[in-house]
mmCIF entry with sequence, helices, sheets and N, C-alpha, C, O atoms, coordinates in Angstrom:
data_MODEL
# 
_entry.id   MODEL 
# 
_entity.id                         1 
_entity.type                       polymer 
_entity.pdbx_number_of_molecules   1 
# 
_entity_poly.entity_id                      1 
_entity_poly.type                           'polypeptide(L)' 
_entity_poly.nstd_linkage                   no 
_entity_poly.nstd_monomer                   no 
_entity_poly.pdbx_seq_one_letter_code       MRIPLGPKQAEQATKWISSAAGFGGAAALFGLYLTDWKVIVPYIPFYGSKFSDDK 
_entity_poly.pdbx_seq_one_letter_code_can   MRIPLGPKQAEQATKWISSAAGFGGAAALFGLYLTDWKVIVPYIPFYGSKFSDDK 
_entity_poly.pdbx_strand_id                 A 
# 
loop_
_entity_poly_seq.entity_id 
_entity_poly_seq.num 
_entity_poly_seq.mon_id 
_entity_poly_seq.hetero 
1 1  MET n 
1 2  ARG n 
1 3  ILE n 
1 4  PRO n 
1 5  LEU n 
1 6  GLY n 
1 7  PRO n 
1 8  LYS n 
1 9  GLN n 
1 10 ALA n 
1 11 GLU n 
1 12 GLN n 
1 13 ALA n 
1 14 THR n 
1 15 LYS n 
1 16 TRP n 
1 17 ILE n 
1 18 SER n 
1 19 SER n 
1 20 ALA n 
1 21 ALA n 
1 22 GLY n 
1 23 PHE n 
1 24 GLY n 
1 25 GLY n 
1 26 ALA n 
1 27 ALA n 
1 28 ALA n 
1 29 LEU n 
1 30 PHE n 
1 31 GLY n 
1 32 LEU n 
1 33 TYR n 
1 34 LEU n 
1 35 THR n 
1 36 ASP n 
1 37 TRP n 
1 38 LYS n 
1 39 VAL n 
1 40 ILE n 
1 41 VAL n 
1 42 PRO n 
1 43 TYR n 
1 44 ILE n 
1 45 PRO n 
1 46 PHE n 
1 47 TYR n 
1 48 GLY n 
1 49 SER n 
1 50 LYS n 
1 51 PHE n 
1 52 SER n 
1 53 ASP n 
1 54 ASP n 
1 55 LYS n 
# 
_struct_asym.id          A 
_struct_asym.entity_id   1 
# 
loop_
_struct_conf.conf_type_id 
_struct_conf.id 
_struct_conf.pdbx_PDB_helix_id 
_struct_conf.beg_label_comp_id 
_struct_conf.beg_label_asym_id 
_struct_conf.beg_label_seq_id 
_struct_conf.pdbx_beg_PDB_ins_code 
_struct_conf.end_label_comp_id 
_struct_conf.end_label_asym_id 
_struct_conf.end_label_seq_id 
_struct_conf.pdbx_end_PDB_ins_code 
_struct_conf.beg_auth_comp_id 
_struct_conf.beg_auth_asym_id 
_struct_conf.beg_auth_seq_id 
_struct_conf.end_auth_comp_id 
_struct_conf.end_auth_asym_id 
_struct_conf.end_auth_seq_id 
_struct_conf.pdbx_PDB_helix_class 
_struct_conf.details 
_struct_conf.pdbx_PDB_helix_length 
HELX_P HELX_P1 AA1 PRO A 7  ? THR A 35 ? PRO A 7  THR A 35 1 ? 29 
HELX_P HELX_P2 AA2 VAL A 41 ? TYR A 43 ? VAL A 41 TYR A 43 5 ? 3  
HELX_P HELX_P3 AA3 GLY A 48 ? PHE A 51 ? GLY A 48 PHE A 51 5 ? 4  
# 
_struct_conf_type.id          HELX_P 
_struct_conf_type.criteria    ? 
_struct_conf_type.reference   ? 
# 
loop_
_atom_site.group_PDB 
_atom_site.id 
_atom_site.type_symbol 
_atom_site.label_atom_id 
_atom_site.label_alt_id 
_atom_site.label_comp_id 
_atom_site.label_asym_id 
_atom_site.label_entity_id 
_atom_site.label_seq_id 
_atom_site.pdbx_PDB_ins_code 
_atom_site.Cartn_x 
_atom_site.Cartn_y 
_atom_site.Cartn_z 
_atom_site.occupancy 
_atom_site.B_iso_or_equiv 
_atom_site.pdbx_formal_charge 
_atom_site.auth_seq_id 
_atom_site.auth_comp_id 
_atom_site.auth_asym_id 
_atom_site.auth_atom_id 
_atom_site.pdbx_PDB_model_num 
ATOM 1   N N  . MET A 1 1  ? 18.155  4.833  -19.417 1.00 0.00 ? 1  MET A N  1 
ATOM 2   C CA . MET A 1 1  ? 19.124  5.700  -18.789 1.00 0.00 ? 1  MET A CA 1 
ATOM 3   C C  . MET A 1 1  ? 19.092  5.440  -17.279 1.00 0.00 ? 1  MET A C  1 
ATOM 4   O O  . MET A 1 1  ? 18.042  5.556  -16.647 1.00 0.00 ? 1  MET A O  1 
ATOM 5   N N  . ARG A 1 2  ? 20.210  5.099  -16.725 1.00 0.00 ? 2  ARG A N  1 
ATOM 6   C CA . ARG A 1 2  ? 20.300  4.759  -15.306 1.00 0.00 ? 2  ARG A CA 1 
ATOM 7   C C  . ARG A 1 2  ? 20.887  5.929  -14.526 1.00 0.00 ? 2  ARG A C  1 
ATOM 8   O O  . ARG A 1 2  ? 21.858  6.555  -14.951 1.00 0.00 ? 2  ARG A O  1 
ATOM 9   N N  . ILE A 1 3  ? 20.276  6.211  -13.372 1.00 0.00 ? 3  ILE A N  1 
ATOM 10  C CA . ILE A 1 3  ? 20.779  7.274  -12.513 1.00 0.00 ? 3  ILE A CA 1 
ATOM 11  C C  . ILE A 1 3  ? 21.821  6.662  -11.581 1.00 0.00 ? 3  ILE A C  1 
ATOM 12  O O  . ILE A 1 3  ? 21.507  5.749  -10.818 1.00 0.00 ? 3  ILE A O  1 
ATOM 13  N N  . PRO A 1 4  ? 23.050  7.154  -11.637 1.00 0.00 ? 4  PRO A N  1 
ATOM 14  C CA . PRO A 1 4  ? 24.092  6.564  -10.795 1.00 0.00 ? 4  PRO A CA 1 
ATOM 15  C C  . PRO A 1 4  ? 23.932  6.981  -9.329  1.00 0.00 ? 4  PRO A C  1 
ATOM 16  O O  . PRO A 1 4  ? 23.978  8.167  -9.002  1.00 0.00 ? 4  PRO A O  1 
ATOM 17  N N  . LEU A 1 5  ? 23.748  6.006  -8.472  1.00 0.00 ? 5  LEU A N  1 
ATOM 18  C CA . LEU A 1 5  ? 23.672  6.249  -7.036  1.00 0.00 ? 5  LEU A CA 1 
ATOM 19  C C  . LEU A 1 5  ? 24.802  5.486  -6.361  1.00 0.00 ? 5  LEU A C  1 
ATOM 20  O O  . LEU A 1 5  ? 24.866  4.258  -6.414  1.00 0.00 ? 5  LEU A O  1 
ATOM 21  N N  . GLY A 1 6  ? 25.670  6.224  -5.740  1.00 0.00 ? 6  GLY A N  1 
ATOM 22  C CA . GLY A 1 6  ? 26.794  5.613  -5.065  1.00 0.00 ? 6  GLY A CA 1 
ATOM 23  C C  . GLY A 1 6  ? 26.721  5.804  -3.565  1.00 0.00 ? 6  GLY A C  1 
ATOM 24  O O  . GLY A 1 6  ? 25.703  6.258  -3.043  1.00 0.00 ? 6  GLY A O  1 
ATOM 25  N N  . PRO A 1 7  ? 27.784  5.464  -2.872  1.00 0.00 ? 7  PRO A N  1 
ATOM 26  C CA . PRO A 1 7  ? 27.796  5.590  -1.416  1.00 0.00 ? 7  PRO A CA 1 
ATOM 27  C C  . PRO A 1 7  ? 27.666  7.039  -0.940  1.00 0.00 ? 7  PRO A C  1 
ATOM 28  O O  . PRO A 1 7  ? 27.074  7.292  0.109   1.00 0.00 ? 7  PRO A O  1 
ATOM 29  N N  . LYS A 1 8  ? 28.212  7.988  -1.697  1.00 0.00 ? 8  LYS A N  1 
ATOM 30  C CA . LYS A 1 8  ? 28.112  9.390  -1.306  1.00 0.00 ? 8  LYS A CA 1 
ATOM 31  C C  . LYS A 1 8  ? 26.656  9.858  -1.352  1.00 0.00 ? 8  LYS A C  1 
ATOM 32  O O  . LYS A 1 8  ? 26.200  10.552 -0.442  1.00 0.00 ? 8  LYS A O  1 
ATOM 33  N N  . GLN A 1 9  ? 25.925  9.483  -2.405  1.00 0.00 ? 9  GLN A N  1 
ATOM 34  C CA . GLN A 1 9  ? 24.526  9.874  -2.524  1.00 0.00 ? 9  GLN A CA 1 
ATOM 35  C C  . GLN A 1 9  ? 23.678  9.191  -1.452  1.00 0.00 ? 9  GLN A C  1 
ATOM 36  O O  . GLN A 1 9  ? 22.741  9.799  -0.934  1.00 0.00 ? 9  GLN A O  1 
ATOM 37  N N  . ALA A 1 10 ? 23.985  7.955  -1.113  1.00 0.00 ? 10 ALA A N  1 
ATOM 38  C CA . ALA A 1 10 ? 23.246  7.257  -0.054  1.00 0.00 ? 10 ALA A CA 1 
ATOM 39  C C  . ALA A 1 10 ? 23.486  7.935  1.292   1.00 0.00 ? 10 ALA A C  1 
ATOM 40  O O  . ALA A 1 10 ? 22.558  8.053  2.092   1.00 0.00 ? 10 ALA A O  1 
ATOM 41  N N  . GLU A 1 11 ? 24.703  8.378  1.552   1.00 0.00 ? 11 GLU A N  1 
ATOM 42  C CA . GLU A 1 11 ? 25.008  9.075  2.796   1.00 0.00 ? 11 GLU A CA 1 
ATOM 43  C C  . GLU A 1 11 ? 24.268  10.412 2.865   1.00 0.00 ? 11 GLU A C  1 
ATOM 44  O O  . GLU A 1 11 ? 23.750  10.777 3.920   1.00 0.00 ? 11 GLU A O  1 
ATOM 45  N N  . GLN A 1 12 ? 24.216  11.134 1.765   1.00 0.00 ? 12 GLN A N  1 
ATOM 46  C CA . GLN A 1 12 ? 23.500  12.405 1.734   1.00 0.00 ? 12 GLN A CA 1 
ATOM 47  C C  . GLN A 1 12 ? 22.000  12.190 1.925   1.00 0.00 ? 12 GLN A C  1 
ATOM 48  O O  . GLN A 1 12 ? 21.339  12.982 2.597   1.00 0.00 ? 12 GLN A O  1 
ATOM 49  N N  . ALA A 1 13 ? 21.470  11.137 1.345   1.00 0.00 ? 13 ALA A N  1 
ATOM 50  C CA . ALA A 1 13 ? 20.038  10.863 1.462   1.00 0.00 ? 13 ALA A CA 1 
ATOM 51  C C  . ALA A 1 13 ? 19.663  10.569 2.911   1.00 0.00 ? 13 ALA A C  1 
ATOM 52  O O  . ALA A 1 13 ? 18.600  10.995 3.364   1.00 0.00 ? 13 ALA A O  1 
ATOM 53  N N  . THR A 1 14 ? 20.505  9.854  3.642   1.00 0.00 ? 14 THR A N  1 
ATOM 54  C CA . THR A 1 14 ? 20.189  9.553  5.038   1.00 0.00 ? 14 THR A CA 1 
ATOM 55  C C  . THR A 1 14 ? 20.206  10.811 5.901   1.00 0.00 ? 14 THR A C  1 
ATOM 56  O O  . THR A 1 14 ? 19.496  10.877 6.905   1.00 0.00 ? 14 THR A O  1 
ATOM 57  N N  . LYS A 1 15 ? 20.996  11.797 5.531   1.00 0.00 ? 15 LYS A N  1 
ATOM 58  C CA . LYS A 1 15 ? 21.035  13.042 6.295   1.00 0.00 ? 15 LYS A CA 1 
ATOM 59  C C  . LYS A 1 15 ? 19.810  13.917 6.029   1.00 0.00 ? 15 LYS A C  1 
ATOM 60  O O  . LYS A 1 15 ? 19.456  14.747 6.866   1.00 0.00 ? 15 LYS A O  1 
ATOM 61  N N  . TRP A 1 16 ? 19.167  13.746 4.892   1.00 0.00 ? 16 TRP A N  1 
ATOM 62  C CA . TRP A 1 16 ? 18.025  14.580 4.522   1.00 0.00 ? 16 TRP A CA 1 
ATOM 63  C C  . TRP A 1 16 ? 16.683  13.962 4.903   1.00 0.00 ? 16 TRP A C  1 
ATOM 64  O O  . TRP A 1 16 ? 15.656  14.622 4.745   1.00 0.00 ? 16 TRP A O  1 
ATOM 65  N N  . ILE A 1 17 ? 16.647  12.734 5.394   1.00 0.00 ? 17 ILE A N  1 
ATOM 66  C CA . ILE A 1 17 ? 15.384  12.049 5.673   1.00 0.00 ? 17 ILE A CA 1 
ATOM 67  C C  . ILE A 1 17 ? 14.563  12.796 6.723   1.00 0.00 ? 17 ILE A C  1 
ATOM 68  O O  . ILE A 1 17 ? 13.363  12.993 6.534   1.00 0.00 ? 17 ILE A O  1 
ATOM 69  N N  . SER A 1 18 ? 15.186  13.215 7.824   1.00 0.00 ? 18 SER A N  1 
ATOM 70  C CA . SER A 1 18 ? 14.422  13.894 8.876   1.00 0.00 ? 18 SER A CA 1 
ATOM 71  C C  . SER A 1 18 ? 13.883  15.241 8.395   1.00 0.00 ? 18 SER A C  1 
ATOM 72  O O  . SER A 1 18 ? 12.759  15.612 8.732   1.00 0.00 ? 18 SER A O  1 
ATOM 73  N N  . SER A 1 19 ? 14.663  15.966 7.622   1.00 0.00 ? 19 SER A N  1 
ATOM 74  C CA . SER A 1 19 ? 14.189  17.243 7.081   1.00 0.00 ? 19 SER A CA 1 
ATOM 75  C C  . SER A 1 19 ? 13.034  17.032 6.108   1.00 0.00 ? 19 SER A C  1 
ATOM 76  O O  . SER A 1 19 ? 12.051  17.771 6.141   1.00 0.00 ? 19 SER A O  1 
ATOM 77  N N  . ALA A 1 20 ? 13.148  16.040 5.252   1.00 0.00 ? 20 ALA A N  1 
ATOM 78  C CA . ALA A 1 20 ? 12.087  15.763 4.285   1.00 0.00 ? 20 ALA A CA 1 
ATOM 79  C C  . ALA A 1 20 ? 10.805  15.346 4.996   1.00 0.00 ? 20 ALA A C  1 
ATOM 80  O O  . ALA A 1 20 ? 9.714   15.744 4.586   1.00 0.00 ? 20 ALA A O  1 
ATOM 81  N N  . ALA A 1 21 ? 10.923  14.546 6.060   1.00 0.00 ? 21 ALA A N  1 
ATOM 82  C CA . ALA A 1 21 ? 9.741   14.134 6.820   1.00 0.00 ? 21 ALA A CA 1 
ATOM 83  C C  . ALA A 1 21 ? 9.108   15.337 7.519   1.00 0.00 ? 21 ALA A C  1 
ATOM 84  O O  . ALA A 1 21 ? 7.883   15.451 7.557   1.00 0.00 ? 21 ALA A O  1 
ATOM 85  N N  . GLY A 1 22 ? 9.911   16.217 8.060   1.00 0.00 ? 22 GLY A N  1 
ATOM 86  C CA . GLY A 1 22 ? 9.383   17.408 8.724   1.00 0.00 ? 22 GLY A CA 1 
ATOM 87  C C  . GLY A 1 22 ? 8.659   18.331 7.763   1.00 0.00 ? 22 GLY A C  1 
ATOM 88  O O  . GLY A 1 22 ? 7.557   18.797 8.054   1.00 0.00 ? 22 GLY A O  1 
ATOM 89  N N  . PHE A 1 23 ? 9.272   18.596 6.621   1.00 0.00 ? 23 PHE A N  1 
ATOM 90  C CA . PHE A 1 23 ? 8.632   19.447 5.620   1.00 0.00 ? 23 PHE A CA 1 
ATOM 91  C C  . PHE A 1 23 ? 7.375   18.788 5.059   1.00 0.00 ? 23 PHE A C  1 
ATOM 92  O O  . PHE A 1 23 ? 6.386   19.472 4.793   1.00 0.00 ? 23 PHE A O  1 
ATOM 93  N N  . GLY A 1 24 ? 7.402   17.487 4.880   1.00 0.00 ? 24 GLY A N  1 
ATOM 94  C CA . GLY A 1 24 ? 6.217   16.775 4.390   1.00 0.00 ? 24 GLY A CA 1 
ATOM 95  C C  . GLY A 1 24 ? 5.074   16.827 5.383   1.00 0.00 ? 24 GLY A C  1 
ATOM 96  O O  . GLY A 1 24 ? 3.921   17.024 4.998   1.00 0.00 ? 24 GLY A O  1 
ATOM 97  N N  . GLY A 1 25 ? 5.385   16.651 6.667   1.00 0.00 ? 25 GLY A N  1 
ATOM 98  C CA . GLY A 1 25 ? 4.356   16.742 7.704   1.00 0.00 ? 25 GLY A CA 1 
ATOM 99  C C  . GLY A 1 25 ? 3.771   18.137 7.793   1.00 0.00 ? 25 GLY A C  1 
ATOM 100 O O  . GLY A 1 25 ? 2.560   18.301 7.938   1.00 0.00 ? 25 GLY A O  1 
ATOM 101 N N  . ALA A 1 26 ? 4.631   19.142 7.708   1.00 0.00 ? 26 ALA A N  1 
ATOM 102 C CA . ALA A 1 26 ? 4.148   20.526 7.742   1.00 0.00 ? 26 ALA A CA 1 
ATOM 103 C C  . ALA A 1 26 ? 3.277   20.830 6.527   1.00 0.00 ? 26 ALA A C  1 
ATOM 104 O O  . ALA A 1 26 ? 2.267   21.524 6.647   1.00 0.00 ? 26 ALA A O  1 
ATOM 105 N N  . ALA A 1 27 ? 3.653   20.325 5.376   1.00 0.00 ? 27 ALA A N  1 
ATOM 106 C CA . ALA A 1 27 ? 2.849   20.534 4.169   1.00 0.00 ? 27 ALA A CA 1 
ATOM 107 C C  . ALA A 1 27 ? 1.496   19.846 4.294   1.00 0.00 ? 27 ALA A C  1 
ATOM 108 O O  . ALA A 1 27 ? 0.485   20.388 3.845   1.00 0.00 ? 27 ALA A O  1 
ATOM 109 N N  . ALA A 1 28 ? 1.462   18.663 4.895   1.00 0.00 ? 28 ALA A N  1 
ATOM 110 C CA . ALA A 1 28 ? 0.196   17.950 5.087   1.00 0.00 ? 28 ALA A CA 1 
ATOM 111 C C  . ALA A 1 28 ? -0.719  18.712 6.040   1.00 0.00 ? 28 ALA A C  1 
ATOM 112 O O  . ALA A 1 28 ? -1.914  18.845 5.774   1.00 0.00 ? 28 ALA A O  1 
ATOM 113 N N  . LEU A 1 29 ? -0.171  19.215 7.150   1.00 0.00 ? 29 LEU A N  1 
ATOM 114 C CA . LEU A 1 29 ? -0.983  19.996 8.084   1.00 0.00 ? 29 LEU A CA 1 
ATOM 115 C C  . LEU A 1 29 ? -1.489  21.287 7.445   1.00 0.00 ? 29 LEU A C  1 
ATOM 116 O O  . LEU A 1 29 ? -2.626  21.694 7.684   1.00 0.00 ? 29 LEU A O  1 
ATOM 117 N N  . PHE A 1 30 ? -0.662  21.924 6.645   1.00 0.00 ? 30 PHE A N  1 
ATOM 118 C CA . PHE A 1 30 ? -1.072  23.139 5.947   1.00 0.00 ? 30 PHE A CA 1 
ATOM 119 C C  . PHE A 1 30 ? -2.188  22.836 4.948   1.00 0.00 ? 30 PHE A C  1 
ATOM 120 O O  . PHE A 1 30 ? -3.125  23.621 4.805   1.00 0.00 ? 30 PHE A O  1 
ATOM 121 N N  . GLY A 1 31 ? -2.087  21.709 4.265   1.00 0.00 ? 31 GLY A N  1 
ATOM 122 C CA . GLY A 1 31 ? -3.148  21.307 3.345   1.00 0.00 ? 31 GLY A CA 1 
ATOM 123 C C  . GLY A 1 31 ? -4.457  21.056 4.069   1.00 0.00 ? 31 GLY A C  1 
ATOM 124 O O  . GLY A 1 31 ? -5.522  21.426 3.575   1.00 0.00 ? 31 GLY A O  1 
ATOM 125 N N  . LEU A 1 32 ? -4.387  20.423 5.254   1.00 0.00 ? 32 LEU A N  1 
ATOM 126 C CA . LEU A 1 32 ? -5.596  20.224 6.047   1.00 0.00 ? 32 LEU A CA 1 
ATOM 127 C C  . LEU A 1 32 ? -6.168  21.549 6.512   1.00 0.00 ? 32 LEU A C  1 
ATOM 128 O O  . LEU A 1 32 ? -7.387  21.724 6.537   1.00 0.00 ? 32 LEU A O  1 
ATOM 129 N N  . TYR A 1 33 ? -5.302  22.484 6.880   1.00 0.00 ? 33 TYR A N  1 
ATOM 130 C CA . TYR A 1 33 ? -5.742  23.806 7.310   1.00 0.00 ? 33 TYR A CA 1 
ATOM 131 C C  . TYR A 1 33 ? -6.474  24.529 6.175   1.00 0.00 ? 33 TYR A C  1 
ATOM 132 O O  . TYR A 1 33 ? -7.505  25.161 6.407   1.00 0.00 ? 33 TYR A O  1 
ATOM 133 N N  . LEU A 1 34 ? -5.956  24.441 4.975   1.00 0.00 ? 34 LEU A N  1 
ATOM 134 C CA . LEU A 1 34 ? -6.571  25.126 3.842   1.00 0.00 ? 34 LEU A CA 1 
ATOM 135 C C  . LEU A 1 34 ? -7.908  24.513 3.442   1.00 0.00 ? 34 LEU A C  1 
ATOM 136 O O  . LEU A 1 34 ? -8.828  25.227 3.042   1.00 0.00 ? 34 LEU A O  1 
ATOM 137 N N  . THR A 1 35 ? -8.015  23.196 3.549   1.00 0.00 ? 35 THR A N  1 
ATOM 138 C CA . THR A 1 35 ? -9.224  22.532 3.079   1.00 0.00 ? 35 THR A CA 1 
ATOM 139 C C  . THR A 1 35 ? -10.261 22.340 4.169   1.00 0.00 ? 35 THR A C  1 
ATOM 140 O O  . THR A 1 35 ? -11.420 22.079 3.849   1.00 0.00 ? 35 THR A O  1 
ATOM 141 N N  . ASP A 1 36 ? -9.900  22.457 5.457   1.00 0.00 ? 36 ASP A N  1 
ATOM 142 C CA . ASP A 1 36 ? -10.813 22.201 6.584   1.00 0.00 ? 36 ASP A CA 1 
ATOM 143 C C  . ASP A 1 36 ? -11.488 20.840 6.446   1.00 0.00 ? 36 ASP A C  1 
ATOM 144 O O  . ASP A 1 36 ? -12.712 20.751 6.546   1.00 0.00 ? 36 ASP A O  1 
ATOM 145 N N  . TRP A 1 37 ? -10.730 19.800 6.223   1.00 0.00 ? 37 TRP A N  1 
ATOM 146 C CA . TRP A 1 37 ? -11.245 18.448 6.067   1.00 0.00 ? 37 TRP A CA 1 
ATOM 147 C C  . TRP A 1 37 ? -11.767 17.969 7.413   1.00 0.00 ? 37 TRP A C  1 
ATOM 148 O O  . TRP A 1 37 ? -10.975 17.652 8.301   1.00 0.00 ? 37 TRP A O  1 
ATOM 149 N N  . LYS A 1 38 ? -13.080 17.909 7.579   1.00 0.00 ? 38 LYS A N  1 
ATOM 150 C CA . LYS A 1 38 ? -13.716 17.680 8.871   1.00 0.00 ? 38 LYS A CA 1 
ATOM 151 C C  . LYS A 1 38 ? -13.523 16.265 9.408   1.00 0.00 ? 38 LYS A C  1 
ATOM 152 O O  . LYS A 1 38 ? -13.863 16.013 10.564  1.00 0.00 ? 38 LYS A O  1 
ATOM 153 N N  . VAL A 1 39 ? -12.999 15.346 8.629   1.00 0.00 ? 39 VAL A N  1 
ATOM 154 C CA . VAL A 1 39 ? -12.725 14.006 9.122   1.00 0.00 ? 39 VAL A CA 1 
ATOM 155 C C  . VAL A 1 39 ? -11.460 14.007 9.979   1.00 0.00 ? 39 VAL A C  1 
ATOM 156 O O  . VAL A 1 39 ? -11.387 13.255 10.951  1.00 0.00 ? 39 VAL A O  1 
ATOM 157 N N  . ILE A 1 40 ? -10.477 14.817 9.653   1.00 0.00 ? 40 ILE A N  1 
ATOM 158 C CA . ILE A 1 40 ? -9.184  14.820 10.320  1.00 0.00 ? 40 ILE A CA 1 
ATOM 159 C C  . ILE A 1 40 ? -8.994  16.026 11.233  1.00 0.00 ? 40 ILE A C  1 
ATOM 160 O O  . ILE A 1 40 ? -8.438  15.886 12.323  1.00 0.00 ? 40 ILE A O  1 
ATOM 161 N N  . VAL A 1 41 ? -9.440  17.198 10.818  1.00 0.00 ? 41 VAL A N  1 
ATOM 162 C CA . VAL A 1 41 ? -9.133  18.449 11.507  1.00 0.00 ? 41 VAL A CA 1 
ATOM 163 C C  . VAL A 1 41 ? -9.563  18.481 12.977  1.00 0.00 ? 41 VAL A C  1 
ATOM 164 O O  . VAL A 1 41 ? -8.855  19.099 13.772  1.00 0.00 ? 41 VAL A O  1 
ATOM 165 N N  . PRO A 1 42 ? -10.672 17.859 13.395  1.00 0.00 ? 42 PRO A N  1 
ATOM 166 C CA . PRO A 1 42 ? -11.028 17.921 14.823  1.00 0.00 ? 42 PRO A CA 1 
ATOM 167 C C  . PRO A 1 42 ? -9.989  17.298 15.757  1.00 0.00 ? 42 PRO A C  1 
ATOM 168 O O  . PRO A 1 42 ? -10.003 17.576 16.956  1.00 0.00 ? 42 PRO A O  1 
ATOM 169 N N  . TYR A 1 43 ? -9.108  16.478 15.243  1.00 0.00 ? 43 TYR A N  1 
ATOM 170 C CA . TYR A 1 43 ? -8.085  15.846 16.073  1.00 0.00 ? 43 TYR A CA 1 
ATOM 171 C C  . TYR A 1 43 ? -6.811  16.676 16.198  1.00 0.00 ? 43 TYR A C  1 
ATOM 172 O O  . TYR A 1 43 ? -5.894  16.276 16.916  1.00 0.00 ? 43 TYR A O  1 
ATOM 173 N N  . ILE A 1 44 ? -6.728  17.821 15.517  1.00 0.00 ? 44 ILE A N  1 
ATOM 174 C CA . ILE A 1 44 ? -5.568  18.699 15.629  1.00 0.00 ? 44 ILE A CA 1 
ATOM 175 C C  . ILE A 1 44 ? -5.754  19.564 16.874  1.00 0.00 ? 44 ILE A C  1 
ATOM 176 O O  . ILE A 1 44 ? -6.765  20.257 16.991  1.00 0.00 ? 44 ILE A O  1 
ATOM 177 N N  . PRO A 1 45 ? -4.791  19.537 17.814  1.00 0.00 ? 45 PRO A N  1 
ATOM 178 C CA . PRO A 1 45 ? -4.951  20.321 19.042  1.00 0.00 ? 45 PRO A CA 1 
ATOM 179 C C  . PRO A 1 45 ? -5.132  21.815 18.743  1.00 0.00 ? 45 PRO A C  1 
ATOM 180 O O  . PRO A 1 45 ? -4.539  22.341 17.802  1.00 0.00 ? 45 PRO A O  1 
ATOM 181 N N  . PHE A 1 46 ? -5.941  22.479 19.538  1.00 0.00 ? 46 PHE A N  1 
ATOM 182 C CA . PHE A 1 46 ? -6.250  23.902 19.473  1.00 0.00 ? 46 PHE A CA 1 
ATOM 183 C C  . PHE A 1 46 ? -7.096  24.271 18.257  1.00 0.00 ? 46 PHE A C  1 
ATOM 184 O O  . PHE A 1 46 ? -8.056  25.029 18.398  1.00 0.00 ? 46 PHE A O  1 
ATOM 185 N N  . TYR A 1 47 ? -6.778  23.772 17.094  1.00 0.00 ? 47 TYR A N  1 
ATOM 186 C CA . TYR A 1 47 ? -7.534  24.138 15.889  1.00 0.00 ? 47 TYR A CA 1 
ATOM 187 C C  . TYR A 1 47 ? -8.803  23.315 15.757  1.00 0.00 ? 47 TYR A C  1 
ATOM 188 O O  . TYR A 1 47 ? -9.787  23.783 15.184  1.00 0.00 ? 47 TYR A O  1 
ATOM 189 N N  . GLY A 1 48 ? -8.793  22.093 16.280  1.00 0.00 ? 48 GLY A N  1 
ATOM 190 C CA . GLY A 1 48 ? -9.945  21.211 16.164  1.00 0.00 ? 48 GLY A CA 1 
ATOM 191 C C  . GLY A 1 48 ? -11.152 21.653 16.951  1.00 0.00 ? 48 GLY A C  1 
ATOM 192 O O  . GLY A 1 48 ? -12.264 21.207 16.666  1.00 0.00 ? 48 GLY A O  1 
ATOM 193 N N  . SER A 1 49 ? -10.970 22.522 17.943  1.00 0.00 ? 49 SER A N  1 
ATOM 194 C CA . SER A 1 49 ? -12.103 22.986 18.740  1.00 0.00 ? 49 SER A CA 1 
ATOM 195 C C  . SER A 1 49 ? -13.042 23.867 17.920  1.00 0.00 ? 49 SER A C  1 
ATOM 196 O O  . SER A 1 49 ? -14.146 24.181 18.366  1.00 0.00 ? 49 SER A O  1 
ATOM 197 N N  . LYS A 1 50 ? -12.619 24.257 16.748  1.00 0.00 ? 50 LYS A N  1 
ATOM 198 C CA . LYS A 1 50 ? -13.454 25.053 15.849  1.00 0.00 ? 50 LYS A CA 1 
ATOM 199 C C  . LYS A 1 50 ? -14.718 24.280 15.446  1.00 0.00 ? 50 LYS A C  1 
ATOM 200 O O  . LYS A 1 50 ? -15.747 24.886 15.146  1.00 0.00 ? 50 LYS A O  1 
ATOM 201 N N  . PHE A 1 51 ? -14.640 22.952 15.441  1.00 0.00 ? 51 PHE A N  1 
ATOM 202 C CA . PHE A 1 51 ? -15.745 22.110 14.998  1.00 0.00 ? 51 PHE A CA 1 
ATOM 203 C C  . PHE A 1 51 ? -16.505 21.457 16.146  1.00 0.00 ? 51 PHE A C  1 
ATOM 204 O O  . PHE A 1 51 ? -17.286 20.538 15.898  1.00 0.00 ? 51 PHE A O  1 
ATOM 205 N N  . SER A 1 52 ? -16.313 21.888 17.386  1.00 0.00 ? 52 SER A N  1 
ATOM 206 C CA . SER A 1 52 ? -17.022 21.261 18.504  1.00 0.00 ? 52 SER A CA 1 
ATOM 207 C C  . SER A 1 52 ? -18.497 21.657 18.474  1.00 0.00 ? 52 SER A C  1 
ATOM 208 O O  . SER A 1 52 ? -18.847 22.773 18.088  1.00 0.00 ? 52 SER A O  1 
ATOM 209 N N  . ASP A 1 53 ? -19.358 20.718 18.890  1.00 0.00 ? 53 ASP A N  1 
ATOM 210 C CA . ASP A 1 53 ? -20.800 20.929 18.870  1.00 0.00 ? 53 ASP A CA 1 
ATOM 211 C C  . ASP A 1 53 ? -21.334 21.232 20.266  1.00 0.00 ? 53 ASP A C  1 
ATOM 212 O O  . ASP A 1 53 ? -22.453 20.827 20.580  1.00 0.00 ? 53 ASP A O  1 
ATOM 213 N N  . ASP A 1 54 ? -20.585 21.921 21.108  1.00 0.00 ? 54 ASP A N  1 
ATOM 214 C CA . ASP A 1 54 ? -21.027 22.235 22.466  1.00 0.00 ? 54 ASP A CA 1 
ATOM 215 C C  . ASP A 1 54 ? -21.793 23.554 22.479  1.00 0.00 ? 54 ASP A C  1 
ATOM 216 O O  . ASP A 1 54 ? -21.262 24.587 22.887  1.00 0.00 ? 54 ASP A O  1 
ATOM 217 N N  . LYS A 1 55 ? -23.029 23.509 22.036  1.00 0.00 ? 55 LYS A N  1 
ATOM 218 C CA . LYS A 1 55 ? -23.831 24.740 21.966  1.00 0.00 ? 55 LYS A CA 1 
ATOM 219 C C  . LYS A 1 55 ? -24.849 24.780 23.067  1.00 0.00 ? 55 LYS A C  1 
ATOM 220 O O  . LYS A 1 55 ? -25.613 25.740 23.167  1.00 0.00 ? 55 LYS A O  1 
# 
């Protein structure tokens, strides 16, 4: 079964790329926030200072 993709669908897809990238980036940051992945989280501004070792 083939999904028909024509010029109209290609035009719509190009308009949604920036929104999809923004939502994907926000979802990735939210996932890092929930998991506190210490390999990546220290590089996030303001939130990364939670893991500083300046005692």
